[in-house]
PAMAR-608786 format. One record per atom (N, C-alpha, C): residue number from 1; x, y, z. Coordinates in nm, 2 decimals, decimal comma. Each point is the difference from the previous one (the first is absolute). Layout:
{NUM; {X; Y; Z}}
...
# end
This chain:
{1; {4,17; -3,70; 1,88}}
{1; {-0,12; -0,01; 0,08}}
{1; {-0,03; 0,14; 0,06}}
{2; {0,11; 0,07; 0,05}}
{2; {-0,02; 0,13; 0,05}}
{2; {-0,04; 0,10; -0,10}}
{3; {0,05; -0,02; -0,13}}
{3; {-0,04; 0,08; -0,11}}
{3; {-0,15; -0,01; -0,03}}
{4; {-0,05; -0,13; 0,01}}
{4; {-0,14; -0,03; -0,03}}
{4; {-0,09; 0,07; 0,11}}
{5; {0,04; -0,01; 0,12}}
{5; {-0,08; 0,06; 0,11}}
{5; {0,00; 0,15; -0,02}}
{6; {0,12; 0,06; -0,03}}
{6; {0,01; 0,14; -0,02}}
{6; {-0,09; 0,05; -0,12}}
{7; {0,00; -0,08; -0,11}}
{7; {-0,08; 0,04; -0,11}}
{7; {-0,15; -0,01; 0,03}}
{8; {-0,04; -0,10; 0,07}}
{8; {-0,14; -0,02; 0,04}}
{8; {-0,04; 0,11; 0,10}}
{9; {0,08; 0,04; 0,09}}
{9; {-0,03; 0,11; 0,10}}
{9; {-0,01; 0,13; -0,08}}
{10; {0,09; 0,02; -0,09}}
{10; {0,00; 0,13; -0,07}}
{10; {-0,12; 0,01; -0,09}}
{11; {-0,04; -0,11; -0,07}}
{11; {-0,11; 0,00; -0,09}}
{11; {-0,13; 0,02; 0,08}}
{12; {-0,01; -0,05; 0,12}}
{12; {-0,12; 0,02; 0,08}}
{12; {-0,01; 0,14; 0,05}}
{13; {0,11; 0,06; 0,04}}
{13; {-0,01; 0,13; 0,05}}
{13; {-0,01; 0,11; -0,10}}
{14; {0,04; -0,03; -0,12}}
{14; {0,00; 0,10; -0,11}}
{14; {-0,14; 0,02; -0,06}}
{15; {-0,09; -0,10; 0,02}}
{15; {-0,13; 0,01; -0,05}}
{15; {-0,09; 0,08; 0,10}}
{16; {-0,04; 0,12; -0,04}}
{16; {-0,09; 0,08; 0,08}}
{16; {-0,12; 0,04; -0,08}}
{17; {-0,11; 0,01; 0,06}}
{17; {-0,12; 0,03; -0,07}}
{17; {0,00; 0,15; -0,03}}
{18; {-0,03; 0,03; -0,12}}
{18; {-0,01; 0,14; -0,04}}
{18; {-0,15; 0,04; -0,01}}
{19; {-0,04; 0,09; 0,08}}
{19; {-0,15; 0,03; -0,01}}
{19; {-0,02; 0,08; -0,13}}
{20; {-0,11; -0,05; -0,07}}
{20; {-0,04; 0,07; -0,13}}
{20; {-0,13; 0,07; 0,03}}
{21; {0,00; 0,12; -0,04}}
{21; {-0,12; 0,08; 0,01}}
{21; {-0,04; 0,04; -0,15}}
{22; {-0,12; -0,05; -0,03}}
{22; {-0,06; 0,03; -0,13}}
{22; {-0,09; 0,12; 0,01}}
{23; {0,02; 0,10; -0,08}}
{23; {-0,08; 0,12; 0,00}}
{23; {-0,10; 0,00; -0,12}}
{24; {-0,12; 0,03; 0,03}}
{24; {-0,10; 0,01; -0,11}}
{24; {0,04; 0,12; -0,09}}
{25; {0,01; -0,02; -0,13}}
{25; {0,04; 0,11; -0,09}}
{25; {-0,09; 0,13; 0,01}}
{26; {0,06; 0,11; 0,00}}
{26; {-0,07; 0,13; 0,00}}
{26; {-0,06; 0,02; -0,14}}
{27; {-0,10; 0,09; 0,00}}
{27; {-0,07; 0,03; -0,12}}
{27; {0,08; 0,11; -0,07}}
{28; {0,02; -0,02; -0,13}}
{28; {0,06; 0,11; -0,08}}
{28; {-0,08; 0,13; 0,01}}
{29; {0,06; 0,11; 0,02}}
{29; {-0,07; 0,12; 0,01}}
{29; {-0,09; 0,04; -0,11}}
{30; {0,03; -0,05; -0,12}}
{30; {-0,09; 0,03; -0,12}}
{30; {-0,13; -0,07; 0,02}}
{31; {-0,01; -0,11; 0,07}}
{31; {-0,13; -0,07; 0,02}}
{31; {-0,08; 0,06; 0,11}}
{32; {0,06; 0,08; 0,08}}
{32; {-0,08; 0,06; 0,11}}
{32; {-0,04; 0,15; -0,03}}
{33; {0,02; 0,04; -0,12}}
{33; {-0,04; 0,14; -0,04}}
{33; {-0,15; 0,00; -0,01}}
{34; {-0,05; 0,12; 0,02}}
{34; {-0,14; 0,02; -0,02}}
{34; {-0,03; 0,02; -0,15}}
{35; {-0,13; 0,00; -0,03}}
{35; {-0,04; 0,02; -0,14}}
{35; {0,04; 0,14; -0,05}}
{36; {0,02; 0,02; -0,13}}
{36; {0,03; 0,12; -0,06}}
{36; {-0,11; 0,11; 0,01}}
{37; {0,03; 0,12; -0,04}}
{37; {-0,09; 0,10; -0,01}}
{37; {-0,11; -0,02; -0,11}}
{38; {-0,11; 0,05; 0,02}}
{38; {-0,11; -0,01; -0,10}}
{38; {0,01; 0,11; -0,10}}
{39; {-0,06; -0,02; -0,11}}
{39; {0,00; 0,10; -0,11}}
{39; {-0,08; 0,12; 0,04}}
{40; {0,05; 0,12; -0,03}}
{40; {-0,08; 0,13; 0,03}}
{40; {-0,07; 0,04; -0,13}}
{41; {-0,12; 0,05; 0,01}}
{41; {-0,07; 0,05; -0,12}}
{41; {0,01; 0,15; -0,01}}
{42; {0,04; 0,04; -0,12}}
{42; {0,01; 0,14; -0,02}}
{42; {-0,14; 0,06; -0,01}}
{43; {-0,02; 0,12; 0,03}}
{43; {-0,14; 0,06; -0,01}}
{43; {-0,05; -0,01; -0,14}}
{44; {-0,13; -0,05; -0,01}}
{44; {-0,06; -0,02; -0,13}}
{44; {-0,15; 0,01; 0,01}}
{45; {-0,07; 0,03; -0,11}}
{45; {-0,14; 0,00; 0,00}}
{45; {-0,07; -0,13; -0,04}}
{46; {0,09; -0,09; -0,04}}
{46; {-0,06; -0,13; -0,04}}
{46; {0,00; -0,10; 0,12}}
{47; {-0,12; -0,05; 0,03}}
{47; {-0,02; -0,09; 0,10}}
{47; {0,06; -0,14; -0,03}}
{48; {0,00; -0,03; -0,13}}
{48; {0,06; -0,13; -0,04}}
{48; {0,15; -0,01; 0,03}}
{49; {0,07; 0,11; -0,01}}
{49; {0,14; 0,00; 0,03}}
{49; {0,03; -0,02; 0,15}}
{50; {-0,09; 0,07; 0,08}}
{50; {0,01; -0,02; 0,14}}
{50; {-0,03; -0,14; 0,04}}
{51; {-0,10; -0,06; -0,06}}
{51; {-0,05; -0,13; 0,03}}
{51; {0,11; -0,11; -0,03}}
{52; {0,07; 0,02; -0,12}}
{52; {0,11; -0,09; -0,04}}
{52; {0,11; 0,00; 0,10}}
{53; {0,04; 0,12; 0,06}}
{53; {0,11; 0,01; 0,10}}
{53; {-0,05; -0,07; 0,13}}
{54; {-0,12; 0,03; 0,04}}
{54; {-0,06; -0,06; 0,12}}
{54; {0,00; -0,15; -0,01}}
{55; {-0,04; -0,06; -0,11}}
{55; {-0,01; -0,14; -0,02}}
{55; {0,14; -0,06; 0,00}}
{56; {0,10; 0,06; -0,07}}
{56; {0,13; -0,04; 0,00}}
{56; {0,07; 0,00; 0,14}}
{57; {-0,02; 0,11; 0,07}}
{57; {0,05; 0,01; 0,13}}
{57; {-0,06; -0,11; 0,10}}
{58; {-0,13; -0,02; -0,01}}
{58; {-0,06; -0,10; 0,08}}
{58; {0,05; -0,14; -0,02}}
{59; {0,02; -0,03; -0,13}}
{59; {0,05; -0,13; -0,03}}
{59; {0,15; -0,02; 0,04}}
{60; {0,08; 0,10; -0,02}}
{60; {0,14; 0,00; 0,04}}
{60; {0,02; -0,01; 0,15}}
{61; {-0,08; 0,07; 0,07}}
{61; {0,01; 0,00; 0,15}}
{61; {-0,04; -0,14; 0,05}}
{62; {-0,11; -0,05; -0,04}}
{62; {-0,05; -0,13; 0,06}}
{62; {0,09; -0,11; -0,05}}
{63; {0,05; 0,00; -0,12}}
{63; {0,10; -0,11; -0,04}}
{63; {0,12; 0,01; 0,08}}
{64; {0,06; 0,11; 0,02}}
{64; {0,12; 0,02; 0,08}}
{64; {-0,02; -0,04; 0,15}}
{65; {-0,12; 0,05; 0,05}}
{65; {-0,03; -0,03; 0,14}}
{65; {-0,01; -0,15; 0,02}}
{66; {-0,07; -0,07; -0,08}}
{66; {-0,01; -0,15; 0,01}}
{66; {0,13; -0,07; -0,01}}
{67; {0,08; 0,04; -0,09}}
{67; {0,13; -0,06; -0,02}}
{67; {0,09; 0,02; 0,12}}
{68; {0,01; 0,12; 0,05}}
{68; {0,09; 0,03; 0,11}}
{68; {-0,05; -0,06; 0,13}}
{69; {-0,12; 0,01; 0,02}}
{69; {-0,06; -0,05; 0,13}}
{69; {0,01; -0,15; 0,00}}
{70; {-0,03; -0,07; -0,11}}
{70; {0,00; -0,14; 0,00}}
{70; {0,15; -0,05; 0,02}}
{71; {0,09; 0,07; -0,07}}
{71; {0,14; -0,04; 0,02}}
{71; {0,05; 0,02; 0,14}}
{72; {-0,03; 0,11; 0,06}}
{72; {0,04; 0,03; 0,14}}
{72; {-0,06; -0,10; 0,09}}
{73; {-0,13; -0,04; -0,02}}
{73; {-0,06; -0,10; 0,09}}
{73; {0,07; -0,14; -0,02}}
{74; {0,03; -0,04; -0,12}}
{74; {0,06; -0,12; -0,02}}
{74; {0,14; 0,00; 0,06}}
{75; {0,08; 0,10; -0,01}}
{75; {0,13; 0,01; 0,06}}
{75; {-0,01; -0,01; 0,15}}
{76; {-0,09; 0,07; 0,06}}
{76; {-0,02; 0,00; 0,15}}
{76; {-0,04; -0,13; 0,05}}
{77; {-0,09; -0,08; -0,07}}
{77; {-0,03; -0,13; 0,04}}
{77; {0,12; -0,10; -0,01}}
{78; {0,07; 0,02; -0,11}}
{78; {0,12; -0,09; -0,02}}
{78; {0,10; 0,02; 0,11}}
{79; {0,02; 0,13; 0,04}}
{79; {0,09; 0,03; 0,11}}
{79; {-0,04; -0,06; 0,13}}
{80; {-0,13; 0,01; 0,03}}
{80; {-0,06; -0,06; 0,12}}
{80; {0,02; -0,15; 0,00}}
{81; {-0,02; -0,06; -0,11}}
{81; {0,02; -0,15; -0,01}}
{81; {0,15; -0,03; 0,03}}
{82; {0,08; 0,07; -0,07}}
{82; {0,15; -0,02; 0,02}}
{82; {0,04; 0,02; 0,14}}
{83; {-0,05; 0,10; 0,07}}
{83; {0,04; 0,02; 0,14}}
{83; {-0,06; -0,10; 0,09}}
{84; {-0,11; -0,05; -0,03}}
{84; {-0,06; -0,10; 0,09}}
{84; {0,06; -0,14; -0,01}}
{85; {0,07; -0,02; -0,11}}
{85; {0,07; -0,13; -0,02}}
{85; {0,12; -0,02; 0,10}}
{86; {0,06; 0,11; 0,03}}
{86; {0,12; 0,00; 0,09}}
{86; {-0,02; -0,07; 0,13}}
# end
């Protein structure tokens, strides 16, 4: 009987709550990098060459800007939602 009481008392005192803190994952640094450099045009007399570089740079910049900005906005919103749940 004494052993049963000792076992019960020991089991009740041995159980302690362990606080768990969940941290929202950080963004990998590669995803937070800015867009790359745009292509430079060597001096030329042909306007078509200059125009091709300008069009390529314009497309590259806007595609990268949308991708990075949208991803960063999505991550920021998910982090806010995660922190508001606590």
